[in-house]
C-alpha positions, 0 to 999 in steps of 0.5 A: 532520508534525503540524503539516502534517497540521494545517494541511491539515485545517483547510484542507480544512474551512476549504474545504468551509465557504466552498463550503458557505456561499457556494453556500449564499447565492447559493442563497438570493439566488438563490431569495429573487430567484424568490419576489419577483417570483413574489409581486410577479406576483401581488399587481400583478395583483390590484391592478390589477384594482382600479384604474378610473380614474387619480385626480383630483386632488381624490381625490389625498391619498386615493390617495396614503393608498391608496398608503401603506396598500398599500406598508406592508402589502405590504412594498413600495419603491415603487408607481405605475400608469404610463399609456402610449400606444399607441406605448409611451410611458410618460405618468408618471413610472416608480418608482425602479430602474425605466426603460422598457426593463425595463417590455416595453410590447408585452407589456403591451398584449397583457395579459401581466404583465412582471416581472424583477429589477434589481440588487437590485430586483425589479418586476412590472408588470400591466397595466390599462386606464381607463375613459377607455380608457387603458392603464396598468402597475400597477408594484409594485418591492420590494428583493430580500433578500441574505441579509446577515444568514445571511452574518454568522451564517455566518461566526461558525459558520464560525469556530467550526466552524474552532476546533473544527476545529484543536482535532481535527485537532491531537489526530487529528494526535498520534494518526496521527503517534505510530505513525510517530514510535515507528516512526521511533525504534525504526529509528534505534535498530535502525540503531545496532545496537540490534536488540532495539528493537520498536516498540508495535503495536496489534490494528488491521489498519490500515496504521499497524499493519502498518508497526509489525508489518512493522519488528518482523519485520524486527528479528526477522529481523535479530537472528536473522541476527545470532545466526546469523553469530555462530555461524557465526562461531564455526562457522567459527572453530572449523573453521579452528583444528582443520585449522590447529593440526594442519597446524602440530603437524606442520610443526614435527614435521617440522622436530624430525624428530619425525614419519614424513614420509609421515604427517605430508604424509597428514595435512597434507593431510587438513586443506588439503583440509578447509580448501579446501572451507571456504573454497570453500563460503564463496567460492561463498556469497559468489557467489551473494550477489552473483548474480555466477554464471551458469547455463545452464537447459535440458532435463536428465536428472536421473536421469543428474546423480543417478547420476553424481553420487551414484556419485562419493561410494559410496567415501566412504559405503562407508569410513564404513560407509554404503550408498548406494542410488540410486533413480532410474528409467530414464535420461531418464525424468525432465527438468526445466528445471535447469543440469546443473552446478549440479543435480550440486552441489546433489546433492553438498552434500545427499550430504554433508550425509546423510554427517555424520547417517546411521547406516547407510543414505542414499537418494537418489532421483527421481520425479515429484509431479504436474507436477514433477519431484522429487528427494530425498536421505534418510538414517537419522540422528537428524532433526530437530526440529520447530522446526529444520526452518523454519531448516534452509536459512538460512545460517549455520544448523546444527542441534542434532541430534548428528551421528555424524561431524562438525557442518558450517559450516552454508553448505551447505545455505544453497547448495542453496537459493540454487542450486535458487531461481535456478533456480526450484524450491523445496526442503524439509525432512521427516521421513523414513519411518525417522525420520531426514531427508529434504530435497526438490527440486523442479524444472519439468519439462522441454520433452521432459517436457511433450511427453511 
């Protein structure tokens, strides 16, 4: 890429030099022609006034001398006095490079000066009349300077400019492509599994610096996700091993007739349900990842969903010694655009999460915040550390606060985030009023709410 960039920059400089140089030569040549013609017109008009008659034979030498002097002083290529008939036919030889068609004899007869350029030769013809009333034209010619010397100097200057441009382009190309080479090396290391690789970045705000920061942010996110995945695998392994150990132990005890069948069956059933819940969460998250789930978004009574779902957890809350309070207004008072079944799953996951940490009380409520409909689940547990709040809904993440009952696999809140996002809402975590945790879901208002 450095070579292509260098070649491109040199080509651009060369093209600019060609256009500017030859354009300037063309303009200089055109201006030189105009200046030469204008100068010849003035000189021809002035000299024609001094010519009173055609020199006789005995003054030919003097005329030739005068012609040579004028030609040298005025830097003329040639000068001649050309007599012509009233019909416009020349009586004397014309200067070299000038034809009869170049001299407009009708204009000369009208007293006008004729000028022009024939190839590289500029000419001017001024009218006059001899003492014998014979019309004549004083024709002066001069070679037009085409700027040949300037072209040589232009080529030399262009060559020097191209050498400097090549050196600057090569250096600039290396400097511009270095961040790209660093980014390529870092991405190769990241692709090979080295998530600690980073791109050296500068404090600039250009596109290359932004690219380096984006790659570093991606690497940090991958590194954190890898750590969370490792933590998740350890957590899931523990959660799988514990019920499996219990099931295996009671199964062996039953086989050896060392356990009561009723007690063993109850333990095995409880642990099997625990395994089923964990596997269900894993499958649910996999479907959410692949977006292989359907949504039936419609105007949904949030109060009804909260009341029905929360009541299902009342026995579990009473068994845990936790008071479950539902703070929802009258039915059909709050309508949001949501899938009722998925919204019930969101509420269930939030209440189940609160049961893991609540000390004495859980509050499930809903209300309106501006144009949005909100629902929240608040517990009076140990709360969430400020460093944990941004990652509460990350996949495989388990908070560091001490749980009263058990630590989950870190999937429930990730499922909540995916479902709420799919329904066009948002979810956030914040500190509760009593020092615990408060998880808030914001949904778009439904059509009925808008009409009200």
